[in-house]
N, C-alpha and C positions, 0 to 999 in steps of 0.2 A: 504494500500500500504506500501512498505518497509519504505518509509520516515515517514509515520504516526507512525509505530511501533517504529522506532528509536527515534522519537520525544518524545514519552512517556518515554522511557528509559532515554533520556537525561534530560528531565525536572525533573524527580524524582531524578536525581543525582545532581540537583541544578544548571544546566547550564543555562545561560541567553543569550538571543538573543539581540545583540546590533544593533545600527543603521548601515546601509550599507554604504560602501564607493564606489565612482565611480571609475571604472578602465578603462582608455582610452587605452585599448590594451596592457598594460604592460605585458610582458611575452609571448605574442603571437608573434612569430617570423617567418617571411618569409625570406628564404635564409639560408645560411650556418652559419652565425655568427650574433651576435647582438652587438650593441655598449656597451663597457665595461666602466661602471661608477666607478668601483673599481680598475682599473688598466688595464694592457694589457691582454686581454683574447684571447686565441687562438681558441676557438670554443664556440658554444652555451652552451654546458654542463658545461664547466669550469666557464663561466661567471655567469650562474645561480646558480651553487653550491656555489659560493662565495658571492652571494647576500644575504643580510639579509632582514627580513620582513620590517624593517624601510626603507631600501633603496628602496624596491618595492613601499611602500606607498609614499615615497618622489617622486619617478619617476612619478607615475600617478598624484600626486598633481601638480607636475611641468607641466605636459602635460595639465591638466585642466586650470592651471593658464595661460599657453601660449594661449590657446583658448580664454580665457577671454580678454587677452591683445590685441589679434589680431582682435577680433570681439565684442567689448564691446557694440556696438550699437544693436547687435543681441542676445547676451548671457548675462544672469543674474545668480545669485545664490540664492538658498533657504537659510533658516536660519541655515542650517548645512554646507553650503558651496558647495553643489552639483550644477553643472551647469543645467540651465533650459532656455527655450526660453524666452527672455525678453518681458514683458508686456502681457504674455499669461497665461490663467488659463484653465484647462480642467475640465469638469463637466459631471457627469452621469445623463442623463435624468432629467434636472431641469424642474419644472413645467412651464407652460405658464406664470403664475403669477410671478414666480421667474425671468424668462427671461425679462418680462416687467419691473420689478423693477430694474433689472440690467441695462436695456437700459435707464431707466429714470435717472440713475446715471452716464450715459455717456459710458457704456460698449457697445461693438458691437460683434455680432456673426461672427467669421471669418471662421469657419469650422464646418460642421455637418457630423457625421458618423452614419448611421442607419444600423443595422444588424438584419434582421428578424430571421436568424439562431441562433444568440446569444441572441436575445430578449433584445437588448440594444441600446440606442441612446447616443452618446457622442458628446458634443459640445465644441468648443474652444471659449472662451470669451477673447476679447482684451480690455485691460484697457484704460480708457480715457486719453487724453494727460495730461502729467504732473504727473500721478500717477505711483508709483513704482510697480513692480511685487509683492513684499511682501505685500504692502498695498492693492493691488487689491484682492489678495487671502483672506486676513483678512476681508476685507469689504464684499466680497461675502459670506463668511461663516457667518458673522453677519446678513446679509440680509436674508439668507436662512439657518437657523440652522439645518434643516432636510436634506439638500442637501449634495452631495458628490463632493467636489471641491479639486483640488490639482494643484501643479506646472506642467507645461509642461516640465518635466525633460528630459534630454538628456542622451541616452544610448550609450555606446561606444563598439566598437569591430572592426568595419571597420575603425575606426579612427575619430577624431573630424573634420578633414578636408580631403576630398577625393581628394587629389592632383593627384592621378593616375587615377581618374575616366575618362572613355572614352565611346563614343557611342558603343552600342552593339546591336546585333539582339535581337528582343523581343520574338521570338518563334523559336524553332527548333524541327522538327519532327524526332524523333528517335524511337527506339523500346519502346513501352509504354504498355506492358502487365502486369505491376506490379502495386503496390499501388500508390496512390497519396500522395506526400510528399510536405510539405510547408517549405520554408526557408525564414526567416526574417533576412535581412542582407543588404549588398550592392547588386548591380546588378552583374551579372557574364558574363564572356566571353563565350557565348554559342557556339561559333564556335570552341572552344578548343576540341581536340580529346578525352579528358576525358569524354565528354558528348555524345559520339557517340552511347552509349547503352541506353540512356534515351531520353525522350522528355522534352523540356524546354518551359515554358510559364512565361514571366516576366512582371511585372508592377511596375511603379514608384509611390511612395507616398510622395516624397519630390521634385518632379519635373515632367515635362511632360512625361519623359520616364525613364526607368531604365538605369543606367550607370554602365558599368563593372568596378570592382575594385578588387584589389588583394585578400582582405580578403574573400569576398563573393565567388569569383572564387575558392579559395582553399577549403573552407568549402563545397561548392557544389560538388566538385570533389570527396570528401570523402564519401558523401552521395551516389553519383552515383556508386562508387566502391562497397560500402557495400550493395547496393540494385539495381542490374542491372535490367533494364526494367521499372524502376519507371517513373512516370510522375511527374516532378519537377516543382512546382509553386514558383517562386522567387519574393519576395516582397522587392524592394529596398527602404529602408526608409531614405537613405542618399542623393541620387541624386546629389552628388557633392557639397552640400550646407554646409556651416559652422555650421548652426543650424539644420542640418539633424540628424536623429536618435532620434527624439522627441517621447515622450509618445503618442502624438496624431497620429503621423505617424505609430507607432507600433500598436495602436488600429485599425486604418484604414486597416492596413495590415492583422490583425487578422480577421477582418470582411470579407475581400476579400477571404482569405484562407478558411474560414468557408463556404462561398458561393460556392467556388470551390470544396467543398467536399473532402478536404484532410483528411487523417487519422492520420498523424503525422506532427508536426511542430517542426523544429529545430531553436533555438534562441541562437546563440553564441555571445550574447551581455550581458552586465552587467551594473548595475546602482543602484540607491537607491530605496527603497520601494515607491510605488505610489498608492494612493487609487483607482484612475480610472483604471490604468493598472491591479491592483489586481482583480477588479470586472470583467473585461473583461476576464482575465485568468480563473477565477472561472466559468464563463459562457461557455468558450470554453471546459473546462474539462467536465462540465455537459452535453455538446453537444456530448461528446464522442471522442473528439480530444485528442490525446496523445501529450503532450508538453515535449520536451527535451531541456535542457539548460546547458550551461557551468557554472561551479561554480566560475570561474574567477581565476586570477593569482595574487591576492593581498597578498599572503603569508599565512602561516598556522595559524597565530594568528589574522588575520583580521576578522572583523565582516562579516556576511553573505552578499552576493550580490544577486541581483534580476534581472530577474525573477526566477532563479534557486531555490531560497529559499522559494518560495511560496508553500504551501501545494498542493500536487498533481502533481507538476512539477517534472520530473525526472532529477535530477542534476547529472552532469558527471564531474569527475576529470580525469587528465591525468597521465600516467605512462611512464617511459623511457624504453629503450630496455632491461634493467635488471629487469623490472617489479617493479621498485621502484617509488613511487609517485613523481611527479615533486615537487621540493622544493618550487616553487612559487605558487602551487595550493592551493586553499581554502580548509578548512576542517570544518567538523561539520555535523549536522543532515541533511543538504541539500544534502550531497553526497549519491547518490543511486548506482552508478556504476563507475568503472574505465575502461578506454580504452586507446589505444595507443595515446600518446600526444607529441611525439618527435621522431626524427631520422627516419622520413618517408617522402615520397614525396607527393606533392599535386600540382594541376594545378596552373599555374601562367599566367599572361596576355601574349598575343603573342604566345600562343601554347607551352610555356615552362613548365618545372616542377621545383619546388624548395623544399628544405627541410623546414619543418614547425615544430613549437614547441608552445605548449600552450594548455589550456583546451578547447579553441575554436575548436581545431581540433580533440579532443576526442569525443566531443558531437555529431557531425554528424555521426560518426561511430555507436554510440548507436542508434541514430534516424533511420539510415538505417536498422540496425539489427532488431529493434522492428517492423518497417514497414514490413519487410520480415516475421516476426513471426505472424503478425496479423491474416491473413487468415480469419477464421470464429470466431476467439477469440475476446474478448473485450480488452480494454486497460490493465486491471488488469491481464488478462490471458496472454497477450503478454509479459508483464513485468515479470510475474512469470516464463514463459518459458525461457526468457533470464537469469533470476537469477539462474535457475537450471543448466545452462551451465557455470556459472561464476566460475572462479578460486578464491578460498578464500585466500586473501592476508592479511597480518597484523594480528590484533587480530582475534580470532576465531569468525565466524559469521559476522553479519552486524556491521560495525564500522565506525567512523567518518572520516577515511582516505580513505578507498577504497569502502565504502558502502557494497553492497552485493557481491562485488568481481570484478575481471578483466575479461573483455570480448573483443572479436575482435582481438585476437592475430594474426590470419591469415591475417587480413587486413594490419597490419604493414608489414608482410613479403612480401606481394604482392606489396605494395606501395614503399618499400625500393628499389625494383628492378628498379624503374623508375627514380631514381635520376641520 
């Protein structure tokens, strides 16, 4: 795949992949303007163009710190400072003996996800009273040296707290003669007119039901526009919960989408590398599912974000109306394609449309286009078809800023008219 080829070139040039940083929605903008931390900004473009990489990192670090301050009983951090669910550890298929040993040390199993399609079982172990999350992970790894254990990291995109989340219809029957596409995000406002040309099936993985939120609704509307007639399966991994967006919820969502026989999954969420999530993503790709993810808005000098940076995942950056990369967009071997990421409309709660900005809104365009290209092709064939239509921007050929090039120009033109 394109990413694998570019990785080889990058590694031979001596580039190193550093630890990822969590991005809690920084640079993903809903509405016509964003708050200006550098002075009075009159519009989104001016604000972002004036922002430095340090400002972007400080912004998301501040947001993560605010989450910790507000919900310290629910949120902890790993040894790199990334947010995770307090007292929880996720594990890939530990043996019965390992589980028994963990139970004997006071651990309990709080969640189990089994996927026949992916061939994996993932469990969530809760630490005994009085034991910290870091100590719990260290101890489990000592007790089962052959096992795969990690923090239950939190992934951002819809936001660390779903303050706008509201009840929504779980299904909507529209035209569904196209491919099955999965979306892992918040729930969506399925009654919005943007979804009249698709069918919607939603399920909650952080609560009893999916709850509509601005981020997921906007992302879903761009999929619907790029691939009319699709059957959209929406996995809400937030559910209005402050500890929503966990790796365990993301894994459960992947299992459901695999069972639902989707061909493409869009993930406009970002966070740190996680051993359990990586194993599930490898299994999904091996199962034939195309995974498309936003590269994030942490700035051009930031380390890679995940899941976009995992091998085999199609990473997408965003460009503005002049076909220039967004200044806040991530760069590196994880970038496979560029797509419109600003100055276009997307669905908002309550039947409205708003202007959006960020790599979160470029990724669903690529997901929709690839789903439309699948037909009888496999994932590699669909990606190759899209690459042939890409406009080569920046350095000649595949590069770390635009990947294989710019696609989806017609999507921006159509969505701008709705503002």
